[in-house]
C-alpha positions in Angstrom: 32.1 -151.6 -155.2 32.2 -154.3 -152.5 35.0 -156.5 -154.1 36.0 -159.5 -152.0 35.5 -159.2 -148.3 34.2 -160.8 -145.1 31.5 -159.6 -142.7 32.0 -160.5 -139.1 29.4 -159.7 -136.6 30.5 -160.6 -133.1 28.4 -161.0 -130.0 24.9 -160.1 -131.1 23.5 -157.8 -128.4 20.3 -158.3 -126.3 19.7 -161.9 -127.2 19.0 -165.1 -125.3 22.4 -166.8 -125.6 25.5 -165.8 -127.6 25.6 -165.6 -131.4 28.0 -164.4 -134.0 27.6 -164.1 -137.8 30.3 -164.6 -140.5 29.6 -163.8 -144.1 32.1 -164.3 -146.9 31.7 -162.2 -150.1 33.3 -162.4 -153.4 32.3 -159.8 -155.9 28.5 -159.7 -155.9 28.1 -163.2 -154.5 28.0 -164.6 -151.0 30.4 -167.5 -150.6 29.5 -168.5 -147.1 27.1 -167.7 -144.2 27.8 -169.0 -140.8 25.4 -168.2 -137.9 27.5 -169.3 -135.1 25.5 -170.0 -131.9 28.4 -169.9 -129.4 26.5 -170.5 -126.2 28.0 -173.5 -124.4 26.0 -176.7 -124.7 23.8 -177.4 -121.6 23.3 -181.1 -122.2 19.6 -181.3 -121.3 19.2 -184.6 -123.1 21.8 -186.0 -120.7 20.5 -184.2 -117.7 17.0 -185.7 -117.9 18.3 -189.3 -117.9 17.5 -191.2 -114.7 15.2 -188.5 -113.3 11.7 -189.4 -112.3 8.7 -188.5 -114.4 7.6 -186.0 -111.8 10.9 -184.1 -112.0 11.1 -183.7 -115.8 8.4 -181.1 -116.6 9.9 -178.6 -114.1 13.4 -179.3 -115.2 12.8 -178.7 -118.9 10.9 -175.5 -118.2 14.3 -174.1 -117.3 15.5 -174.5 -120.9 14.0 -171.2 -121.8 12.5 -168.5 -119.6 10.5 -167.1 -122.5 9.1 -170.5 -123.6 9.1 -172.1 -120.2 5.4 -173.2 -120.3 5.9 -174.5 -123.8 8.7 -176.9 -122.8 6.8 -178.0 -119.7 3.6 -178.7 -121.7 5.4 -180.6 -124.5 7.2 -182.8 -122.0 4.0 -183.6 -120.1 2.3 -184.5 -123.4 5.1 -186.9 -124.3 5.0 -188.5 -120.8 1.2 -189.0 -121.0 1.5 -190.6 -124.4 4.2 -192.9 -123.1 2.3 -193.9 -120.0 -1.3 -194.1 -121.2 -2.7 -191.0 -119.6 -5.8 -189.4 -121.2 -6.1 -185.8 -119.9 -9.6 -184.5 -119.1 -11.4 -181.9 -121.3 -10.8 -179.3 -118.5 -7.1 -180.1 -118.6 -6.9 -179.5 -122.3 -8.8 -176.2 -121.9 -6.3 -175.1 -119.2 -3.4 -176.1 -121.4 -4.8 -174.1 -124.3 -5.2 -171.1 -122.0 -1.7 -171.4 -120.6 -0.2 -171.6 -124.1 -2.3 -168.6 -125.1 -0.7 -166.7 -122.3 2.8 -167.8 -123.4 2.3 -167.0 -127.0 0.7 -163.6 -126.2 3.4 -162.6 -123.8 6.2 -163.7 -126.0 4.9 -162.0 -129.2 4.1 -158.8 -127.4 7.7 -158.6 -126.0 9.2 -159.3 -129.4 7.0 -157.0 -131.5 6.7 -154.0 -129.3 10.2 -153.9 -127.8 12.5 -155.4 -130.5 10.8 -155.1 -133.9 8.9 -151.8 -133.5 12.0 -149.6 -133.7 12.6 -151.0 -137.2 9.1 -149.9 -138.3 9.3 -146.5 -136.6 12.8 -145.9 -137.9 14.8 -145.5 -134.6 17.6 -147.4 -132.9 15.5 -148.5 -129.9 12.3 -147.8 -128.0 14.4 -145.4 -125.8 14.5 -143.0 -128.8 10.7 -143.0 -129.3 8.8 -139.7 -129.0 5.6 -139.5 -126.8 3.3 -140.7 -129.6 5.3 -143.8 -130.4 6.0 -144.5 -126.7 2.3 -144.6 -126.2 2.1 -147.6 -128.6 4.8 -149.3 -126.5 2.8 -148.6 -123.3 -0.3 -150.1 -124.8 1.8 -153.1 -125.9 3.1 -153.6 -122.4 -0.5 -153.6 -121.2 -1.1 -156.6 -123.5 2.0 -158.3 -122.1 0.8 -157.7 -118.6 -2.6 -159.3 -119.4 -0.7 -162.3 -120.9 1.3 -162.7 -117.7 -1.9 -162.5 -115.6 -3.5 -165.2 -117.8 -0.5 -167.6 -117.4 -0.4 -166.9 -113.7 -4.1 -167.5 -113.2 -4.0 -170.8 -115.1 -0.5 -172.2 -114.5 0.5 -170.5 -111.2 3.3 -168.5 -112.7 4.1 -166.9 -116.1 7.5 -168.5 -116.0 8.4 -171.9 -114.5 4.7 -172.7 -113.8 3.7 -174.8 -110.8 0.1 -176.0 -111.5 0.6 -178.1 -114.6 1.5 -181.7 -113.8 1.4 -185.1 -115.6 -2.3 -185.9 -115.9 -3.7 -182.5 -115.1 -3.5 -179.3 -113.0 -3.2 -179.1 -109.3 -5.4 -176.0 -109.0 -8.3 -174.7 -111.1 -8.8 -171.0 -111.8 -11.0 -169.1 -109.3 -14.2 -167.8 -110.9 -13.8 -164.2 -109.5 -10.2 -164.0 -110.8 -11.2 -165.5 -114.2 -14.0 -162.8 -114.5 -11.5 -160.0 -113.8 -9.1 -161.4 -116.4 -11.9 -161.5 -119.0 -12.4 -157.8 -118.4 -8.7 -157.1 -118.7 -8.5 -159.1 -121.9 -11.4 -157.1 -123.4 -9.8 -153.9 -122.3 -6.4 -154.5 -124.0 -7.8 -156.2 -127.1 -7.9 -152.9 -129.1 -4.2 -152.3 -128.3 -3.2 -155.1 -130.6 -4.4 -153.2 -133.6 -1.5 -150.8 -133.2 0.9 -153.7 -134.1 -1.5 -155.1 -136.7 -1.6 -151.8 -138.6 2.1 -151.1 -138.3 3.3 -154.5 -139.5 0.7 -154.6 -142.3 2.0 -151.3 -143.5 5.7 -152.4 -143.5 7.3 -152.5 -147.0 10.1 -155.0 -146.0 10.1 -157.9 -148.3 12.1 -161.1 -148.9 10.6 -164.1 -150.5 11.3 -167.3 -148.7 10.4 -170.4 -150.8 11.2 -172.9 -148.0 8.5 -175.4 -147.1 6.1 -174.5 -144.3 5.7 -177.0 -141.4 3.1 -176.4 -138.6 0.4 -178.1 -136.6 -3.1 -177.5 -137.8 -6.5 -178.1 -136.1 -10.1 -176.8 -136.0 -9.7 -174.0 -133.5 -6.1 -172.8 -134.0 -4.9 -174.1 -130.6 -1.2 -174.6 -129.9 -1.5 -177.9 -128.0 -3.2 -180.6 -130.2 -3.5 -181.1 -133.9 -1.9 -182.7 -137.0 1.5 -181.8 -138.4 1.0 -180.5 -142.0 3.3 -179.1 -144.7 2.7 -176.5 -147.4 2.9 -179.2 -150.0 0.0 -181.1 -148.5 1.8 -183.8 -146.4 0.1 -184.9 -143.2 2.5 -186.4 -140.7 1.8 -188.4 -137.5 3.4 -187.0 -134.4 5.5 -190.1 -133.8 6.7 -190.0 -137.4 7.8 -186.4 -137.5 11.4 -187.1 -136.4 11.6 -189.7 -139.3 11.3 -186.8 -141.8 14.0 -184.7 -140.1 17.7 -184.7 -141.0 20.0 -183.5 -138.3 22.6 -181.1 -139.8 25.9 -180.8 -137.9 27.2 -177.2 -138.1 30.9 -177.4 -137.1 31.0 -173.7 -136.5 28.0 -173.6 -134.2 27.0 -175.2 -130.9 23.5 -175.6 -132.2 22.4 -178.4 -134.5 20.4 -177.5 -137.6 17.6 -179.5 -139.2 16.4 -180.2 -142.7 13.0 -181.7 -143.6 13.3 -184.5 -146.1 16.7 -183.2 -147.1 15.6 -179.6 -147.7 15.3 -176.3 -145.7 12.0 -175.6 -144.1 10.6 -173.1 -141.6 8.4 -173.2 -138.6 6.7 -170.4 -136.6 3.8 -168.0 -136.8 4.1 -167.5 -140.6 3.7 -171.2 -141.4 0.9 -171.5 -138.8 -1.1 -168.7 -140.4 -0.3 -169.9 -143.9 -1.6 -173.4 -143.2 -4.3 -172.8 -140.6 -5.7 -169.3 -141.2 -9.3 -170.5 -141.5 -9.2 -171.9 -138.0 -8.5 -168.6 -136.3 -11.2 -167.4 -133.9 -14.2 -165.9 -135.7 -13.8 -162.5 -134.1 -10.1 -162.4 -135.1 -11.0 -163.3 -138.7 -13.7 -160.6 -138.8 -11.8 -157.7 -137.2 -8.4 -158.5 -138.8 -9.8 -159.3 -142.2 -7.6 -156.7 -144.0 -4.5 -157.9 -142.1 -5.1 -161.5 -143.3 -5.3 -160.5 -147.0 -1.5 -161.1 -147.6 -1.8 -164.7 -146.5 -0.7 -167.2 -147.5 2.6 -165.4 -147.9 6.2 -166.2 -148.7 7.5 -162.9 -147.4 9.5 -163.8 -144.3 8.8 -160.4 -142.8 5.2 -161.3 -142.6 6.2 -163.6 -139.7 5.8 -160.5 -137.5 2.4 -159.6 -139.0 1.4 -163.3 -138.3 2.6 -162.9 -134.7 0.4 -159.9 -134.3 -2.6 -161.8 -135.7 -1.9 -164.6 -133.3 -1.9 -162.1 -130.4 -5.5 -161.1 -131.3 -6.5 -164.7 -131.6 -5.0 -165.6 -128.2 -7.1 -162.8 -126.6 -10.3 -163.8 -128.4 -9.9 -167.5 -127.8 -9.0 -166.9 -124.1 -12.1 -164.7 -123.6 -14.3 -167.4 -125.0 -12.7 -170.2 -123.1 -12.9 -168.3 -119.8 -16.5 -167.2 -120.3 -17.7 -170.7 -121.3 -15.9 -172.8 -118.8 -17.0 -173.8 -115.3 -13.7 -174.9 -113.7 -13.6 -177.4 -110.9 -10.7 -178.8 -108.9 -9.5 -182.1 -110.4 -6.8 -184.4 -109.2 -4.1 -185.1 -111.8 -4.6 -188.6 -113.3 -2.2 -191.3 -112.4 -0.2 -193.1 -115.1 -1.5 -196.5 -116.2 2.0 -197.8 -116.8 5.5 -197.2 -115.6 7.4 -197.7 -118.9 6.8 -196.7 -122.5 7.9 -194.3 -125.3 5.9 -191.2 -126.1 6.0 -188.1 -128.3 4.7 -184.6 -127.5 4.3 -182.0 -130.2 3.0 -178.5 -129.6 3.4 -175.1 -131.2 5.7 -172.9 -129.2 5.9 -169.1 -129.9 8.7 -169.7 -132.5 7.3 -172.9 -134.0 6.9 -176.6 -133.7 8.4 -178.0 -130.5 9.0 -181.8 -130.4 9.8 -184.1 -127.5 10.3 -187.9 -127.5 10.8 -189.4 -124.1 11.5 -193.1 -123.3 10.4 -194.1 -119.8 11.5 -197.2 -117.8 10.3 -197.9 -114.3 8.9 -194.3 -114.0 12.3 -192.8 -114.8 13.6 -191.2 -118.0 15.8 -193.6 -119.9 16.4 -191.3 -122.9 14.9 -188.4 -124.8 15.1 -186.3 -128.0 14.2 -182.6 -128.1 13.8 -180.7 -131.4 13.7 -176.9 -130.8 12.1 -174.4 -133.2 15.1 -172.2 -133.6 17.3 -175.2 -134.5 14.8 -176.1 -137.2 14.9 -172.6 -138.7 18.7 -172.1 -138.6 19.6 -173.7 -141.9 16.9 -171.8 -143.7 17.8 -168.6 -141.9 21.3 -168.8 -143.2 20.0 -169.3 -146.7 17.8 -166.2 -146.4 20.7 -164.2 -145.1 22.7 -165.2 -148.2 19.8 -164.2 -150.5 19.3 -160.8 -148.7 23.0 -159.9 -148.9 23.2 -160.8 -152.5 20.2 -158.7 -153.3 21.7 -155.8 -151.4 25.0 -156.2 -153.2 23.3 -156.1 -156.6 21.6 -152.8 -155.6 24.8 -151.3 -154.4 23.6 -151.0 -150.8 26.1 -149.4 -148.5 27.5 -151.6 -145.7 25.8 -149.8 -142.8 22.4 -150.3 -144.4 23.3 -153.9 -145.3 24.2 -154.7 -141.7 20.9 -153.2 -140.5 19.0 -155.3 -143.1 20.6 -158.4 -141.7 19.5 -157.4 -138.2 15.9 -156.9 -139.4 15.8 -160.2 -141.2 17.0 -162.2 -138.1 14.5 -160.3 -136.0 11.7 -161.3 -138.5 12.5 -165.0 -137.7 12.4 -164.2 -133.9 14.9 -167.0 -133.0 15.3 -167.7 -129.3 19.0 -166.7 -129.5 18.0 -163.5 -131.1 15.4 -161.7 -129.0 17.5 -158.8 -130.2 17.3 -155.1 -130.7 20.6 -154.5 -132.5 23.9 -156.0 -133.3 27.2 -154.7 -131.9 30.0 -153.6 -134.2 30.6 -155.3 -137.5 34.2 -155.9 -138.6 34.7 -155.9 -142.4 37.9 -157.5 -143.5 39.0 -156.5 -147.0 40.9 -159.3 -148.8 44.0 -158.3 -150.8 
C-alpha cells in the first residue's frame, strides 16, 4: 500500500524554534528518521565566558521563556557549589515554590492548549464547543495561579528578578501569600479535568528506554539524587560522565545517550521513579490516576504532567501555610574560583549545568538540556510508531496526525506545538 516513499514535514507550526521531520520508508519498514532542529545556534556556552557570576543567572534565563526560572535556578546552584555557598532553609523553600510555579504554568499551557484538542478530537481549542471551552478556561485559571505564585516568590513569572546567588533579594509578603493560598485552593479542583481526560485516553506506544530522573523525599524539583529505572544512583558531578554526546549532522541540536543507549527524561520518568514521594493529598485524591504507574506508555507523560500539576498545588499550599518568611540578605561566596554542578528537574526533564569559575568570572560551562537528551529516543519512537501504523495499513493523513500526537506527548521545548503544517510525500520510482 505504501511502497517506498519519504515523509517530509517542514516547519512544524506553533513551536519554540524551528523543526522539520524527514522519514524514509521502504515497504513496511522505516529506513531513517531525522528530527531536524533547524533553529540557528545561539552559542550560550560561548556567551557566558568572561561574564561575572552576578550576570550569569539573568543571562541564561533568556535561553527559554517557558523554562526561564529553571535555567536561572540551575545556574545559581552550580555557582553555589563552585564557590562554597550553602543556601538557607528559607532559600530552598523559595526555590521549591518558584519551581512549582514554573512546572505548574508550563504543564497547564501544554496540556490545556496543545494536547487537549487531540483528546477532544478537534484541530485546535478554537474549534471547541462551550462545554470543552469551559475546561480550557478552568485550565487557564490554573495557569494564572501558577504565574501569580512565581511572581510572588521570584518577582516575575518569566526572567525572575528576586533569585540571586546565595538567596533571594525579597521575601513574600504574608498578606499576598495568604491570598495566593486561597487562589491555589480554589483552582485545585480544576486540575481533575485534565487528570480524568488523560487517564481516559487510549493512545499507547510502549517506550522501553531507560528512565532517568532526580528523586527525593518530597518530590521537589530542586534537590535530590539522580536515579535510573535500572537502579543506578549517580552523583550530580558524575552525571555527565555517563552521557555520550551524539552529533546529528542534520540537526542544529546535539543528542545524548546514557551509557551508550537511548534514555528519556521528563514527567513520566519522575512519576515512575518517585511516585511515593508525591504530596500525601495528591496521592490520596489522584489514587486512580496513579494506578498505571510505573508505565512504559510514552503518552502517559501527559498524565504524569497532570499529576505533577496537582502535586505543585498541594505542595505550594503546604509550604506557604507553614512558612514564616523573613527578609534575608543573599549569602556572599566563600571563594572566587572553583567548579560546580547544578542539577534540577525542569518541566521537560533533568537540566544539568557545569560552570567553571576563575576570579569571579565564568571560564567555561556545559549545559545539558532536557529536549536534547530526549531527541535520540524520540526519533526511535517515531520510527516504531510509523512502522506500527504501516503494518495496520493506516492512511497517511492519520499517520501524520499520529506523529504529531507522539511528539506532543514528549513535550519538547522546540515543539510546544498544536499541529504540523503540510506534509510532502515523495513517491520513489
